[in-house]
N, CA and C of each residue as an Amber inpcrd file, in Angstrom:
protein
   567
 -74.3800000 -92.7310000 -15.4300000 -73.8710000 -93.9940000 -15.9350000
 -73.9140000 -94.2720000 -17.3830000 -73.1140000 -94.9870000 -18.1310000
 -73.0720000 -95.2810000 -19.3720000 -73.6130000 -96.9310000 -19.3650000
 -74.0780000 -96.7200000 -20.3640000 -74.9050000 -98.7140000 -20.6350000
 -75.1180000 -98.8900000 -22.0560000 -74.9250000 -99.8770000 -22.6550000
 -75.1790000-100.4220000 -23.8430000 -74.9760000 -99.5460000 -25.0320000
 -75.7360000 -99.5690000 -26.4140000 -75.0910000 -98.6750000 -27.3550000
 -75.6510000 -97.1630000 -27.1980000 -76.4900000 -96.7540000 -25.4280000
 -76.7150000 -95.3320000 -25.6810000 -75.3880000 -94.6730000 -25.3940000
 -74.0810000 -95.3930000 -24.9820000 -73.0350000 -94.3550000 -24.9600000
 -72.2340000 -94.9020000 -26.3880000 -72.6790000 -94.4480000 -27.5060000
 -72.1050000 -94.5400000 -28.8670000 -71.0100000 -93.9130000 -29.0520000
 -71.0760000 -92.8250000 -28.7790000 -70.1140000 -91.4600000 -29.2700000
 -69.4250000 -90.9980000 -27.4920000 -68.3570000 -90.8450000 -26.7960000
 -67.5730000 -90.5780000 -26.1980000 -66.5020000 -89.6540000 -26.2280000
 -66.5120000 -88.5270000 -26.0680000 -65.1080000 -87.4380000 -26.0240000
 -64.1810000 -87.8330000 -25.0330000 -63.0240000 -88.0630000 -25.2880000
 -61.9270000 -87.9700000 -24.4420000 -60.8570000 -87.4950000 -24.6460000
 -60.1990000 -87.0390000 -23.7400000 -58.6560000 -86.0600000 -23.8060000
 -57.7670000 -86.8020000 -23.6350000 -56.3540000 -86.7450000 -24.5260000
 -55.5880000 -87.6920000 -24.1340000 -54.1990000 -86.4110000 -24.0320000
 -53.4080000 -86.5090000 -23.0510000 -52.8310000 -85.5150000 -22.8700000
 -51.7120000 -85.1550000 -23.7400000 -51.9800000 -83.7810000 -24.3220000
 -51.0170000 -83.0590000 -25.0760000 -51.5810000 -83.4660000 -26.6670000
 -52.8030000 -83.8240000 -26.4970000 -53.2750000 -84.4100000 -28.1600000
 -54.8370000 -83.6250000 -28.2440000 -55.5710000 -83.4300000 -29.1120000
 -56.8340000 -83.2120000 -29.1070000 -57.9700000 -84.0770000 -28.7320000
 -58.6770000 -83.4700000 -28.6230000 -60.0950000 -84.9290000 -28.2230000
 -60.0060000 -85.8210000 -29.2150000 -60.2650000 -87.1060000 -28.6140000
 -60.3280000 -88.1000000 -29.6560000 -61.6160000 -88.7490000 -29.4310000
 -62.4070000 -89.1010000 -30.4850000 -63.8270000 -89.4430000 -30.6340000
 -63.5950000 -91.1030000 -30.4930000 -64.5830000 -91.5020000 -29.5080000
 -64.5690000 -93.2180000 -29.3290000 -65.9100000 -93.7530000 -29.5160000
 -65.4830000 -94.8900000 -30.0500000 -67.1010000 -95.0430000 -30.6020000
 -67.3340000 -96.6030000 -29.9600000 -66.9210000 -96.7890000 -28.8000000
 -66.8570000 -98.0040000 -27.7810000 -68.6270000 -97.8500000 -27.3090000
 -69.2540000 -99.2050000 -27.3900000 -70.6260000 -99.1060000 -26.9210000
 -70.5520000 -99.3380000 -25.5220000 -69.6320000 -99.1600000 -24.5270000
 -69.6050000 -99.4940000 -23.2790000 -68.6340000 -98.6010000 -22.6840000
 -68.8220000 -98.2230000 -21.2010000 -67.7690000 -97.9550000 -20.4980000
 -66.7940000 -98.5600000 -20.1560000 -66.6770000 -99.8920000 -20.0880000
 -65.5230000-100.9290000 -19.9250000 -64.4330000-100.8130000 -21.5770000
 -63.4280000-100.7580000 -21.0570000 -62.3900000-100.6210000 -21.8980000
 -61.8320000-102.2850000 -22.0830000 -60.7730000-102.5380000 -23.1950000
 -60.6030000-104.0050000 -23.6640000 -59.6400000-104.1500000 -22.5230000
 -58.6570000-102.9850000 -21.8040000 -58.0720000-103.6010000 -20.9490000
 -58.7820000-103.6050000 -19.6390000 -59.6470000-103.5350000 -19.6860000
 -60.4400000-103.9020000 -18.0400000 -61.0740000-105.2470000 -18.2000000
 -61.3140000-105.4530000 -19.9080000 -62.1800000-106.9440000 -20.0030000
 -61.0370000-108.0260000 -19.8960000 -59.8480000-107.6290000 -20.3580000
 -58.7400000-108.3590000 -20.0750000 -58.1400000-108.6310000 -18.6640000
 -58.2970000-107.7330000 -17.6300000 -58.2920000-107.7620000 -16.2130000
 -59.3560000-109.0410000 -15.6320000 -60.8730000-108.5570000 -16.1350000
 -61.8970000-109.0800000 -15.5570000 -61.3960000-110.9670000 -16.3740000
 -61.2960000-111.0950000 -17.3210000 -61.1310000-112.2550000 -17.9600000
 -59.8250000-113.2500000 -17.0730000 -58.7500000-112.4300000 -16.4920000
 -57.8090000-113.1170000 -15.8030000 -58.3350000-113.1090000 -14.3060000
 -58.9050000-112.4380000 -13.8920000 -59.6960000-112.7420000 -12.2310000
 -60.4160000-113.9710000 -12.8430000 -61.1420000-114.0300000 -13.6700000
 -61.9250000-114.9710000 -13.7960000 -61.5150000-116.5170000 -13.8260000
 -60.4950000-116.1270000 -14.4850000 -59.3090000-117.8980000 -14.7590000
 -59.1710000-117.9290000 -13.3220000 -58.2820000-117.1390000 -12.5070000
 -57.6630000-117.6290000 -11.1640000 -58.8230000-117.9000000 -10.0890000
 -60.2240000-117.4470000 -10.3650000 -61.4070000-117.8780000  -9.7720000
 -62.0670000-119.0220000  -9.9210000 -61.7970000-119.5610000 -11.3120000
 -62.2050000-121.0060000 -11.8820000 -61.1670000-121.6510000 -11.1360000
 -59.8680000-121.6430000 -11.1610000 -58.8260000-122.1360000 -10.7350000
 -58.9030000-122.5360000  -9.5010000 -59.2220000-121.6660000  -8.4790000
 -59.2740000-121.8140000  -6.9790000 -60.7710000-122.2480000  -6.4400000
 -61.2290000-122.6440000  -7.4960000 -62.6650000-123.3810000  -7.3340000
 -64.0130000-122.7910000  -6.6980000 -63.9910000-121.3230000  -7.1680000
 -64.8130000-120.1540000  -6.5840000 -66.0900000-120.7880000  -7.7000000
 -65.9040000-121.3610000  -8.8670000 -67.3650000-121.6970000  -9.5890000
 -67.3350000-123.2650000  -9.6960000 -67.0900000-124.0130000  -8.9530000
 -67.2200000-125.3880000  -9.0630000 -68.5080000-126.0180000  -9.3190000
 -69.1260000-125.3320000  -8.7800000 -70.8960000-125.2100000  -8.5380000
 -71.5940000-125.3590000 -10.1410000 -70.8700000-124.6010000 -11.1100000
 -71.4300000-124.2040000 -12.1290000 -70.5020000-125.1720000 -13.3490000
 -69.7910000-125.8940000 -13.0610000 -69.0170000-126.7500000 -13.9590000
 -69.5110000-128.1500000 -14.0400000 -69.5450000-128.5220000 -15.1160000
 -70.0350000-130.3570000 -15.1180000 -69.1450000-131.0210000 -14.2770000
 -69.3970000-132.1040000 -14.1640000 -69.2420000-133.0410000 -12.7490000
 -67.7080000-133.8120000 -13.9400000 -68.0630000-134.2610000 -15.0600000
 -66.7860000-134.5860000 -15.9590000 -67.0640000-133.5620000 -17.2430000
 -65.9210000-133.1200000 -17.5770000 -66.1020000-132.4290000 -18.9730000
 -65.9960000-133.2830000 -20.3480000 -67.0690000-132.9060000 -20.7410000
 -67.6660000-133.6180000 -22.2610000 -66.5250000-133.4050000 -23.1640000
 -65.9490000-134.2450000 -23.6450000 -64.6580000-134.2900000 -24.7610000
 -65.0110000-134.1790000 -26.2830000 -66.6010000-134.5570000 -26.2460000
 -67.1030000-134.4680000 -27.6030000 -68.0390000-133.3940000 -28.3420000
 -68.5490000-132.5190000 -26.9500000 -69.4900000-131.3330000 -27.2880000
 -68.4680000-130.4480000 -26.2560000 -68.9060000-128.8240000 -27.1880000
 -68.8610000-127.6930000 -26.4560000 -69.6900000-127.1430000 -25.3860000
 -69.1120000-126.8370000 -24.4780000 -70.2190000-126.1630000 -23.2750000
 -69.6070000-125.2500000 -22.8430000 -70.6180000-124.0570000 -21.9990000
 -70.3660000-123.0800000 -21.3900000 -71.1430000-122.7890000 -20.1670000
 -70.1920000-121.8880000 -19.3790000 -71.0440000-121.4610000 -18.2480000
 -71.0910000-120.1300000 -18.0240000 -72.4330000-119.6150000 -17.6420000
 -72.0450000-118.3650000 -17.2400000 -71.5700000-117.8340000 -15.8240000
 -70.5110000-117.0600000 -15.7390000 -69.4600000-116.9580000 -14.3520000
 -70.3360000-115.3720000 -13.8450000 -71.0780000-114.6040000 -14.5370000
 -71.2420000-113.1840000 -13.9790000 -71.9260000-112.7220000 -14.7710000
 -73.0960000-111.6690000 -14.8910000 -73.8620000-110.8480000 -15.9600000
 -74.3070000-110.0340000 -14.9080000 -74.2330000-108.8710000 -15.6630000
 -75.0270000-107.8790000 -15.0350000 -75.0040000-106.6340000 -16.6550000
 -75.8970000-105.2930000 -16.2780000 -76.0300000-104.4270000 -17.5250000
 -74.8950000-104.3980000 -18.2060000 -73.5810000-104.1110000 -17.8420000
 -72.4710000-103.9350000 -18.6270000 -71.6230000-104.8880000 -19.1100000
 -71.7240000-106.1850000 -18.4910000 -70.9520000-107.3550000 -18.5210000
 -71.4350000-108.7680000 -18.4170000 -71.1150000-109.5400000 -19.4000000
 -71.2810000-110.7840000 -19.2860000 -69.7790000-111.6990000 -19.3590000
 -69.8100000-112.5510000 -18.0970000 -68.6430000-113.0730000 -18.2620000
 -68.8050000-115.1620000 -18.4130000 -67.7920000-115.6920000 -19.1060000
 -68.2570000-117.0590000 -19.4190000 -67.5310000-117.6570000 -19.3310000
 -67.2360000-119.2820000 -18.9330000 -66.5790000-120.0930000 -19.2480000
 -66.6610000-120.7620000 -20.0420000 -65.5180000-121.1730000 -21.2840000
 -66.2790000-121.6580000 -22.5390000 -65.0800000-123.1930000 -22.6440000
 -65.6350000-124.3510000 -23.3380000 -64.8570000-124.9440000 -23.5860000
 -64.6520000-125.3760000 -24.9940000 -63.5820000-125.7780000 -25.4470000
 -63.3260000-125.9480000 -26.8610000 -62.8260000-127.6550000 -26.9380000
 -63.5510000-128.1180000 -27.8330000 -63.2430000-129.6590000 -28.2510000
 -62.7100000-129.8890000 -29.2390000 -61.8150000-130.8000000 -29.8850000
 -61.5650000-131.5020000 -31.1770000 -62.5640000-131.1350000 -31.8840000
 -62.3060000-131.0890000 -33.3870000 -63.5460000-131.0860000 -34.3900000
 -64.8280000-130.1840000 -34.2410000 -64.5240000-129.1820000 -33.5670000
 -65.5910000-128.1930000 -33.4360000 -65.1980000-126.5430000 -33.4240000
 -65.6510000-125.9880000 -34.2820000 -65.0960000-124.8540000 -34.0580000
 -66.4630000-123.8680000 -34.1280000 -66.3420000-122.5740000 -33.8470000
 -67.4540000-121.5560000 -33.8800000 -68.0430000-120.7530000 -34.8700000
 -67.4710000-121.0070000 -36.0740000 -67.6500000-120.4850000 -37.9010000
 -66.9390000-119.3690000 -37.5200000 -66.5820000-118.4670000 -39.0300000
 -66.1850000-117.2220000 -38.8760000 -67.7550000-116.2970000 -38.0950000
 -67.4590000-115.4680000 -37.4010000 -68.4450000-114.5100000 -36.4240000
 -67.6570000-113.2030000 -36.0110000 -68.4420000-112.3380000 -35.6320000
 -68.2650000-111.1360000 -34.9570000 -69.2750000-111.4270000 -33.5260000
 -69.2560000-110.2490000 -33.1260000 -70.1440000-110.1130000 -31.7630000
 -70.9190000-109.0110000 -31.3620000 -71.3800000-108.4650000 -32.8840000
 -72.3070000-107.5410000 -33.2160000 -71.7030000-106.3010000 -32.1840000
 -72.4680000-105.6970000 -31.5650000 -72.4540000-104.2150000 -30.5950000
 -71.6750000-104.7880000 -29.7280000 -70.7600000-105.9260000 -29.4160000
 -70.1470000-106.1420000 -27.8490000 -68.4540000-106.1370000 -28.4530000
 -67.7770000-105.3630000 -27.3290000 -66.2140000-105.6520000 -27.1720000
 -66.0730000-106.9310000 -26.2560000 -64.6300000-107.4760000 -26.6180000
 -64.4390000-108.7220000 -25.7610000 -63.2650000-109.2470000 -25.4470000
 -63.1070000-109.5970000 -24.0850000 -61.6330000-110.2430000 -24.4780000
 -61.8980000-111.7760000 -24.2730000 -60.3580000-112.0630000 -23.6800000
 -60.2410000-113.9230000 -23.1740000 -58.8760000-114.0170000 -22.4940000
 -59.2970000-115.5090000 -21.7530000 -57.9980000-115.8080000 -20.9290000
 -57.8940000-117.0750000 -21.3280000 -57.2470000-117.6250000 -21.6610000
 -57.0910000-119.2200000 -21.6960000 -56.5510000-119.8020000 -20.7200000
 -57.3270000-120.5230000 -19.7940000 -57.1560000-121.0640000 -18.7000000
 -56.4200000-122.7540000 -18.6720000 -56.6620000-123.3580000 -19.9280000
 -55.9950000-124.9440000 -20.0750000 -56.1460000-124.9840000 -21.3290000
 -54.8520000-125.6350000 -21.6520000 -55.0800000-126.2630000 -22.9660000
 -54.5950000-125.1880000 -24.0430000 -55.2900000-125.0750000 -25.3570000
 -54.9150000-124.2830000 -26.3230000 -55.9060000-124.0940000 -27.5590000
 -56.1480000-122.6880000 -27.9670000 -57.0150000-122.7770000 -28.9360000
 -56.4540000-121.6180000 -30.0420000 -57.0280000-122.0580000 -31.3370000
 -56.5710000-121.6090000 -32.5490000 -57.6040000-120.5410000 -32.9280000
 -56.7290000-119.2890000 -33.3070000 -57.7640000-118.3350000 -34.0800000
 -57.7120000-117.8670000 -35.5730000 -58.5740000-118.1830000 -36.3220000
 -58.3470000-117.4350000 -37.6930000 -59.1400000-115.9990000 -37.6230000
 -58.3650000-114.8540000 -37.9540000 -58.9480000-113.7850000 -37.7350000
 -58.9920000-113.0360000 -39.4630000 -59.8500000-112.1830000 -39.4850000
 -60.0380000-111.6910000 -40.7640000 -59.5930000-110.4790000 -40.8910000
 -58.5200000-110.4320000 -41.5570000 -57.5520000-108.8180000 -41.4390000
 -57.8110000-107.6590000 -42.0890000 -59.1130000-108.0950000 -43.1140000
 -59.3980000-107.1680000 -44.3880000 -59.5190000-107.1910000 -45.4850000
 -58.1920000-108.5150000 -45.5620000 -57.7980000-108.8690000 -46.8460000
 -57.6430000-110.4410000 -47.1940000 -57.4080000-111.0400000 -45.5480000
 -57.1710000-112.5680000 -45.4620000 -57.5610000-112.8760000 -44.2590000
 -57.6320000-114.4580000 -43.8120000 -57.5070000-114.9010000 -42.5980000
 -56.2110000-115.1060000 -42.3290000 -55.6170000-114.4410000 -40.9320000
 -54.3990000-114.8220000 -40.5450000 -54.7890000-115.4390000 -38.7630000
 -54.0270000-116.5840000 -38.7270000 -54.0180000-117.6290000 -37.5570000
 -53.1470000-117.0430000 -36.4290000 -53.6150000-117.5390000 -35.7890000
 -52.6440000-117.6590000 -34.1590000 -52.9650000-118.2540000 -33.4260000
 -52.1590000-118.7610000 -32.4640000 -52.3770000-119.7160000 -31.4440000
 -52.4610000-119.1360000 -29.7130000 -53.2430000-119.2410000 -29.2110000
 -53.2290000-118.8400000 -27.7560000 -52.9410000-120.0700000 -26.4630000
 -52.0300000-120.1190000 -26.2410000 -52.0650000-121.3830000 -24.6200000
 -52.3790000-120.5730000 -23.3670000 -52.2470000-121.9170000 -22.8190000
 -52.8940000-121.5980000 -21.3810000 -51.9680000-120.2560000 -20.9160000
 -52.6630000-119.3260000 -20.1860000 -52.1830000-118.0290000 -19.6010000
 -52.2900000-116.8190000 -20.8770000 -52.5360000-116.9570000 -22.0990000
 -52.2770000-116.1200000 -23.1270000 -53.7580000-115.5290000 -22.8530000
 -53.7410000-114.0190000 -23.4330000 -54.8080000-113.5360000 -23.1810000
 -55.0000000-112.6080000 -24.9730000 -56.2080000-112.1440000 -25.1000000
 -56.9310000-111.3640000 -26.1440000 -57.8840000-110.7230000 -26.0950000
 -57.5240000-109.4310000 -26.7580000 -59.1930000-108.4890000 -26.8470000
 -59.4120000-108.4630000 -28.1670000 -60.6870000-108.0680000 -28.1680000
 -61.3540000-107.9920000 -29.6640000 -61.8850000-106.8940000 -29.7400000
 -61.7170000-105.7840000 -30.5330000 -63.0440000-104.5770000 -30.3780000
 -64.1910000-104.5470000 -31.6500000 -64.8290000-103.7340000 -31.4470000
 -66.3040000-104.0860000 -32.3730000 -65.5500000-104.3250000 -34.0340000
 -66.3720000-105.0970000 -34.6200000 -66.0670000-105.6810000 -35.6510000
 -64.9490000-106.7380000 -36.1120000 -64.8220000-107.5110000 -35.0870000
 -63.4860000-108.5520000 -35.0340000 -64.0420000-109.3880000 -35.3800000
 -63.8700000-110.2220000 -36.6970000 -64.3120000-111.4090000 -37.0980000
 -63.2400000-112.4820000 -36.9980000 -64.0240000-113.3770000 -36.2910000
 -62.5700000-114.8840000 -36.3270000 -63.6080000-115.9400000 -36.2440000
 -63.0020000-117.0520000 -36.2320000 -63.1850000-118.3860000 -35.5790000
 -62.3570000-119.0230000 -35.0590000 -62.7810000-119.4810000 -33.5560000
 -62.1630000-119.8750000 -32.4160000 -62.3400000-121.4610000 -32.4270000
 -61.0800000-122.3450000 -32.3750000 -61.3790000-123.7940000 -32.3840000
 -59.9550000-124.4090000 -31.0390000 -60.2990000-125.6310000 -30.6150000
 -59.2380000-126.2740000 -29.8670000 -58.1400000-126.6010000 -30.8960000
 -57.0760000-126.2440000 -30.2790000 -55.7290000-126.6720000 -30.9130000
 -55.1770000-127.9970000 -29.9650000 -54.3820000-128.8200000 -30.8900000
 -53.8360000-129.5770000 -30.1160000 -52.6320000-129.1340000 -29.5440000
 -52.3710000-129.7140000 -28.1510000 -50.8330000-129.1480000 -27.4840000
 -49.9850000-130.1240000 -28.1290000 -48.5960000-129.4770000 -28.4160000
 -48.0380000-129.6860000 -29.1820000 -46.8200000-131.1640000 -28.9050000
 -46.7160000-130.9750000 -27.3790000 -45.9020000-132.5410000 -26.5750000
 -47.0170000-133.7970000 -26.0780000 -48.4170000-133.5760000 -26.7820000
 -49.2460000-134.1450000 -25.9980000 -50.2290000-134.8710000 -27.1950000
 -50.5230000-136.3260000 -27.0150000 -51.4120000-136.7420000 -27.9070000
 -52.6690000-136.4280000 -27.3100000 -53.1250000-136.3420000 -26.2370000
 -54.3380000-136.2470000 -25.1760000 -55.0590000-135.5020000 -26.3000000
 -56.3710000-135.5650000 -26.2860000 -57.3370000-134.5490000 -26.6940000
 -58.3230000-134.0460000 -25.5970000 -57.4790000-133.5580000 -24.7580000
 -58.5360000-132.9410000 -23.4870000 -59.2410000-131.3900000 -23.8560000
 -60.2780000-131.1490000 -23.2500000 -60.8140000-129.9510000 -23.7170000
 -60.0790000-128.8660000 -23.3480000 -60.2530000-127.6280000 -24.1480000
 -59.7400000-126.5300000 -23.6200000 -60.5130000-125.8500000 -22.9330000
 -60.1570000-124.8840000 -22.0450000 -61.2430000-123.9100000 -21.3290000
 -60.4730000-122.4610000 -21.4210000 -61.5170000-121.5330000 -21.3960000
 -61.3010000-120.1070000 -21.5200000 -62.3800000-119.3800000 -20.9860000
 -61.8720000-117.9680000 -20.6190000 -63.0420000-117.0580000 -19.7910000
 -63.0690000-115.8710000 -20.7880000 -64.0310000-115.7300000 -21.1880000
 -64.5140000-114.8260000 -22.0960000 -65.6060000-113.6360000 -21.2830000
 -64.9660000-112.4080000 -21.9020000 -65.9970000-111.3230000 -21.3630000
 -66.3860000-110.2920000 -22.4470000 -67.7650000-110.0790000 -22.2790000
 -68.2690000-109.0680000 -23.5400000 -68.9540000-108.1620000 -22.6310000
 -68.7610000-106.9010000 -23.2580000 -69.1510000-105.4670000 -23.0640000
 -69.7500000-104.8550000 -24.1360000 -70.9370000-104.3410000 -24.1370000
 -71.9780000-104.6910000 -23.2290000 -72.5150000-106.5750000 -23.4100000
 -73.2710000-106.6010000 -22.4830000 -73.1840000-108.5290000 -22.9020000
 -73.8040000-108.6510000 -24.3450000 -73.5270000-109.9280000 -24.8480000
 -73.8200000-109.9310000 -26.2750000 -75.5710000-110.1700000 -26.5330000
 -76.0080000-109.4680000 -27.4960000 -77.2740000-109.5880000 -28.0200000
 -77.4180000-110.2860000 -29.2700000 -76.4360000-110.2960000 -30.2170000
 -76.3990000-110.9770000 -31.4610000 -75.1110000-111.0520000 -32.0370000
 -75.0870000-112.0570000 -32.6700000 -73.8000000-112.2240000 -33.6630000
 -74.1630000-112.6760000 -35.0150000 -73.0660000-112.1340000 -36.0270000
 -73.2990000-112.7680000 -37.5220000 -72.5090000-113.6030000 -37.6850000
 -72.4080000-114.1570000 -38.8880000 -71.1780000-115.2900000 -39.2820000
 -71.2190000-114.8690000 -40.5430000 -69.8110000-115.5970000 -41.4140000
 -69.4750000-114.9470000 -42.2150000 -68.7180000-115.8360000 -43.2630000
 -68.4960000-115.7090000 -44.6160000 -67.8680000-116.5910000 -45.2550000
 -66.6790000-116.1810000 -46.1910000 -65.9540000-116.2820000 -46.5130000
 -64.4860000-116.0000000 -47.0450000 -65.1400000-116.1930000 -48.7200000
 -65.1840000-115.2300000 -49.5410000 -65.8300000-115.4450000 -51.2320000
 -64.5310000-115.6380000 -52.1910000 -65.0670000-116.5160000 -52.9400000
 -63.8610000-117.0320000 -53.9590000 -62.8160000-115.3880000 -54.3350000
 -63.5770000-114.5980000 -54.1320000 -62.9320000-113.2670000 -54.5490000
 -62.1810000-112.8870000 -53.6910000 -61.9920000-113.5630000 -52.5210000
 -61.1360000-112.9030000 -51.3450000 -61.6520000-111.7400000 -50.5380000
 -63.2380000-111.7580000 -50.6700000 -63.7700000-110.5800000 -49.3620000
 -64.4060000-111.4570000 -48.7080000 -65.0520000-110.4890000 -47.2810000
 -66.0210000-110.9560000 -46.6440000 -67.2890000-111.3110000 -46.9020000
 -68.0100000-112.1610000 -46.6570000 -69.7260000-111.8510000 -46.9310000
 -70.4160000-112.4710000 -45.5930000 -71.2960000-111.5440000 -45.1340000
 -72.0810000-112.1040000 -44.1540000 -73.4410000-113.1050000 -44.6580000
 -73.5240000-114.2780000 -43.9320000 -74.3150000-115.1760000 -44.2540000
 -75.3290000-115.3330000 -43.7570000 -75.0820000-114.8360000 -42.3870000
 -76.3370000-114.8670000 -41.3300000 -76.2980000-113.9140000 -40.2020000
 -77.3310000-113.5260000 -39.4410000 -77.0960000-112.7630000 -38.0300000
 -78.2680000-113.5540000 -37.3970000 -77.5140000-113.5820000 -35.8070000
 -78.9360000-114.1550000 -35.0560000 -78.6370000-113.4080000 -33.8300000
 -79.7790000-113.4500000 -33.0470000 -80.1330000-112.6440000 -31.8500000
 -79.4720000-113.9730000 -31.0990000 -78.7510000-113.8280000 -29.8560000
 -78.1670000-114.6960000 -28.7820000 -78.0610000-113.9860000 -27.5980000
 -78.0020000-114.7420000 -26.4990000 -77.1840000-114.2900000 -25.0680000
 -76.1410000-115.0520000 -25.0710000 -76.1170000-115.8030000 -25.8430000
 -74.7910000-117.1840000 -25.5340000 -73.7200000-117.1790000 -26.0660000
 -72.4630000-117.2630000 -25.5630000 -71.2760000-116.8450000 -26.3980000
 -70.7850000-118.0860000 -27.6930000 -70.1290000-117.5340000 -28.4410000
 -69.7610000-117.9920000 -29.2640000 -70.6620000-118.9410000 -29.8110000
 -71.9170000-118.6840000 -30.5090000 -72.7800000-119.3480000 -30.9500000
 -73.5250000-120.6120000 -29.8920000 -73.6500000-121.5520000 -30.8450000
 -74.3840000-122.6860000 -30.0260000 -73.3350000-123.7950000 -29.1030000
 -72.7300000-123.1630000 -28.2190000 -71.5540000-123.7750000 -27.3100000
 -72.5490000-125.0560000 -27.0280000
């Protein structure tokens, strides 16, 4: 069984194509993580994780709850509230995916030349490969003045051990400002 960074280089063969070198640090693929976050969102909606949810959802501070953890995978429920973001960051040696459970999030992603914006609404999914640098934040719902928290389910493989944070310089390049060891998602949630 492959685990962690020991699975750094894996050969796989695609039909009709020569072998391709894969640098995934995990045996799970982004498509697997998307299925896992979709199932996690369904489980939250079905009440299977009511025991780890707060009695009332805080509206001024972010929070997170670990839904599953093993050697290959961490699954988290993360809240998003107005006026709080994660800062521009990566997930070090982990790939990831998310499913938006309720509300909406906005993501600013580094393209290599600039920041690109996208909005993810309830039911939307996204995956992120190694080296993905982004900032995630609560996004207001267009037809509502309510400022309810957004909830999303995230999966990381291998489980998070570190995150690096970045800034965009005046010259339009990306500069790492710090790296932190962590086992929690999206920084200090």
